[in-house]
TIVONU-225305 format. One record per residue (C-alpha): residue number from 1; residue in three letters; chain; x, y, z. Coordinates in steps of 0.02 Angstrom, whole numbers. Layout:
  pos  code  unit       u       v       w
  NUM   Ala     A       X       Y       Z
...
//
This chain:
  pos  code  unit       u       v       w
    1   Unk     A   -1685     466      10
    2   Unk     A   -1595     479    -161
    3   Unk     A   -1705     441    -317
    4   Unk     A   -1663     267    -396
    5   Unk     A   -1621     379    -564
    6   Unk     A   -1494     482    -494
    7   Unk     A   -1308     413    -444
    8   Unk     A   -1343     227    -528
    9   Unk     A   -1229     101    -536
   10   Unk     A   -1268     -10    -666
   11   Unk     A   -1213    -180    -693
   12   Unk     A   -1295    -365    -715
   13   Unk     A   -1253    -429    -558
   14   Unk     A   -1353    -613    -539
   15   Unk     A   -1484    -597    -414
   16   Unk     A   -1395    -736    -305
   17   Unk     A   -1256    -613    -308
   18   Unk     A   -1356    -467    -232
   19   Unk     A   -1449    -544    -125
   20   Unk     A   -1310    -560     -18
   21   Unk     A   -1260    -369      -4
   22   Unk     A   -1453    -315      18
   23   Unk     A   -1495    -218     141
   24   Unk     A   -1640    -258     286
   25   Unk     A   -1768    -154     191
   26   Unk     A   -1723    -266       9
   27   Unk     A   -1740    -423     104
   28   Unk     A   -1934    -351     159
   29   Unk     A   -1956    -333     -50
   30   Unk     A   -1976    -128     -14
   31   Unk     A   -1856     -50     -96
   32   Unk     A   -1870    -143    -268
   33   Unk     A   -1899     -21    -422
   34   Unk     A   -1933     -70    -618
   35   Unk     A   -1860      10    -728
   36   Unk     A   -1862      13    -898
   37   Unk     A   -1743    -105   -1033
   38   Unk     A   -1796    -254    -930
   39   Unk     A   -1674    -185    -789
   40   Unk     A   -1739    -163    -574
   41   Unk     A   -1649     -48    -467
   42   Unk     A   -1596     -75    -299
   43   Unk     A   -1563     -24    -132
   44   Unk     A   -1407    -106     -65
   45   Unk     A   -1275     -96      33
   46   Unk     A   -1179       5     -73
   47   Unk     A   -1312     122    -125
   48   Unk     A   -1441     113    -287
   49   Unk     A   -1387      -8    -410
   50   Unk     A   -1473     -87    -572
   51   Unk     A   -1469    -235    -617
   52   Unk     A   -1519    -345    -712
   53   Unk     A   -1485    -373    -928
   54   Unk     A   -1531    -210   -1038
   55   Unk     A   -1631    -262   -1197
   56   Unk     A   -1566    -109   -1285
   57   Unk     A   -1386    -135   -1269
   58   Unk     A   -1304    -275   -1391
   59   Unk     A   -1139    -289   -1411
   60   Unk     A   -1073    -352   -1580
   61   Unk     A    -972    -495   -1519
   62   Unk     A   -1087    -560   -1351
   63   Unk     A   -1257    -492   -1287
   64   Unk     A   -1232    -540   -1104
   65   Unk     A   -1100    -391   -1125
   66   Unk     A   -1065    -317    -961
   67   Unk     A   -1078    -124    -928
   68   Unk     A   -1031     -21    -777
   69   Unk     A   -1087     156    -746
   70   Unk     A    -990     247    -585
   71   Unk     A   -1039     409    -518
   72   Unk     A    -936     490    -387
   73   Unk     A   -1010     544    -241
   74   Unk     A    -933     714    -216
   75   Unk     A   -1012     871    -309
   76   Unk     A    -862     983    -310
   77   Unk     A    -704     895    -343
   78   Unk     A    -557     984    -424
   79   Unk     A    -467     866    -566
   80   Unk     A    -285     898    -507
   81   Unk     A    -330     825    -334
   82   Unk     A    -356     664    -396
   83   Unk     A    -167     645    -421
   84   Unk     A     -99     734    -248
   85   Unk     A     -84     639     -85
   86   Unk     A    -196     763       7
   87   Unk     A    -343     701     -83
   88   Unk     A    -307     519      -6
   89   Unk     A    -279     576     150
   90   Unk     A     -96     560     164
   91   Unk     A       4     704     205
   92   Unk     A     182     744     270
   93   Unk     A     209     823     436
   94   Unk     A     335     921     365
   95   Unk     A     255     962     186
   96   Unk     A     258    1141     249
   97   Unk     A     433    1157     271
   98   Unk     A     546    1206     125
   99   Unk     A     708    1135      49
  100   Unk     A     813    1231     105
  101   Unk     A     731    1212     301
  102   Unk     A     739    1054     297
  103   Unk     A     918    1047     226
  104   Unk     A     951    1147     391
  105   Unk     A     880    1040     501
  106   Unk     A     968     871     433
  107   Unk     A    1134     954     444
  108   Unk     A    1108    1017     620
  109   Unk     A    1060     797     660
  110   Unk     A    1207     751     575
  111   Unk     A    1306     879     659
  112   Unk     A    1248     817     833
  113   Unk     A    1237     642     809
  114   Unk     A    1396     589     722
  115   Unk     A    1527     495     826
  116   Unk     A    1688     410     790
  117   Unk     A    1740     232     843
  118   Unk     A    1898     181     885
  119   Unk     A    1910      76     708
  120   Unk     A    1898     237     619
  121   Unk     A    1697     184     566
  122   Unk     A    1603     338     574
  123   Unk     A    1418     326     656
  124   Unk     A    1285     448     625
  125   Unk     A    1087     472     663
  126   Unk     A     951     439     519
  127   Unk     A     875     600     482
  128   Unk     A     700     586     548
  129   Unk     A     592     686     498
  130   Unk     A     526     705     668
  131   Unk     A     314     658     626
  132   Unk     A     272     542     766
  133   Unk     A     175     418     667
  134   Unk     A     244     233     727
  135   Unk     A     295     129     600
  136   Unk     A     189     -34     629
  137   Unk     A     284    -202     662
  138   Unk     A     321    -278     494
  139   Unk     A     405    -422     574
  140   Unk     A     316    -556     514
  141   Unk     A     334    -479     335
  142   Unk     A     524    -476     337
  143   Unk     A     513    -632     413
  144   Unk     A     427    -691     279
  145   Unk     A     539    -609     148
  146   Unk     A     697    -673     202
  147   Unk     A     629    -866     205
  148   Unk     A     605    -819      24
  149   Unk     A     764    -756     -18
  150   Unk     A     828    -903      80
  151   Unk     A     766    -995     -29
  152   Unk     A     816    -932    -180
  153   Unk     A     998    -903    -130
  154   Unk     A    1027   -1101    -115
  155   Unk     A     937   -1127    -273
  156   Unk     A    1047   -1007    -339
  157   Unk     A    1206   -1079    -232
  158   Unk     A    1256    -893    -180
  159   Unk     A    1166    -917       6
  160   Unk     A    1360    -939      65
  161   Unk     A    1427    -795     -19
  162   Unk     A    1254    -682      37
  163   Unk     A    1296    -767     225
  164   Unk     A    1484    -718     219
  165   Unk     A    1458    -544     177
  166   Unk     A    1361    -538     320
  167   Unk     A    1482    -609     459
  168   Unk     A    1631    -503     386
  169   Unk     A    1503    -341     410
  170   Unk     A    1459    -425     580
  171   Unk     A    1657    -446     632
  172   Unk     A    1698    -267     573
  173   Unk     A    1574    -184     658
  174   Unk     A    1477     -97     519
  175   Unk     A    1306    -220     560
  176   Unk     A    1286    -284     773
  177   Unk     A    1164    -403     840
  178   Unk     A    1016    -321     958
  179   Unk     A    1027    -353    1123
  180   Unk     A     883    -464    1211
  181   Unk     A     828    -315    1306
  182   Unk     A     794    -202    1147
  183   Unk     A     705    -319    1066
  184   Unk     A     553    -269    1157
  185   Unk     A     549     -98    1123
  186   Unk     A     505      -3     966
  187   Unk     A     583     -60     823
  188   Unk     A     558    -102     621
  189   Unk     A     651    -234     534
  190   Unk     A     692    -178     350
  191   Unk     A     685    -354     227
  192   Unk     A     844    -422     151
  193   Unk     A     867    -399     -28
  194   Unk     A    1026    -439     -97
  195   Unk     A    1094    -373    -256
  196   Unk     A    1217    -480    -346
  197   Unk     A    1344    -366    -463
  198   Unk     A    1458    -508    -550
  199   Unk     A    1534    -367    -658
  200   Unk     A    1586    -253    -510
  201   Unk     A    1781    -264    -485
  202   Unk     A    1759    -212    -271
  203   Unk     A    1589    -262    -220
  204   Unk     A    1520    -408    -322
  205   Unk     A    1367    -411    -169
//
């Protein structure tokens, strides 16, 4: 067991609160350690914690001013790792690829997937990164966003204009209604986020 004086978190945690996060040993009164200054070291589920008001610390404005001291649990830590993604477990599956290689792959996907419809519109597949990680279902988040945006558009008297744009896109084939048989397959929703540009000559929405 680590010594109560090493890696402590200092807090004026109330005894009632501390009791809710204590370990079983603390409940048996076996891991309480009295230390100087009126403080008590307690082994909680979070680790060793110092509770109580420290008599030697006096704030100019408030004698009950809380103090918090924490120590990282990693002895060997590179400072630059604190702001890179790999330090928190987020890695790009293709991060080892150079920009040139990624560009070549994207061009290849573009050349293979591009088609032209009868109405003259070009269709091209999205440049997927190749990662096998499945996107989580965001249906509820997208639905909630739609409800919020709908209320906002109605309050601004912009709902009819926004709805007209979608109907035009549907008629022109820019967007399409997802067939029922595809609703049970892997899917990800794009939350609606309308942008109004009154100063634009061509596209105001």
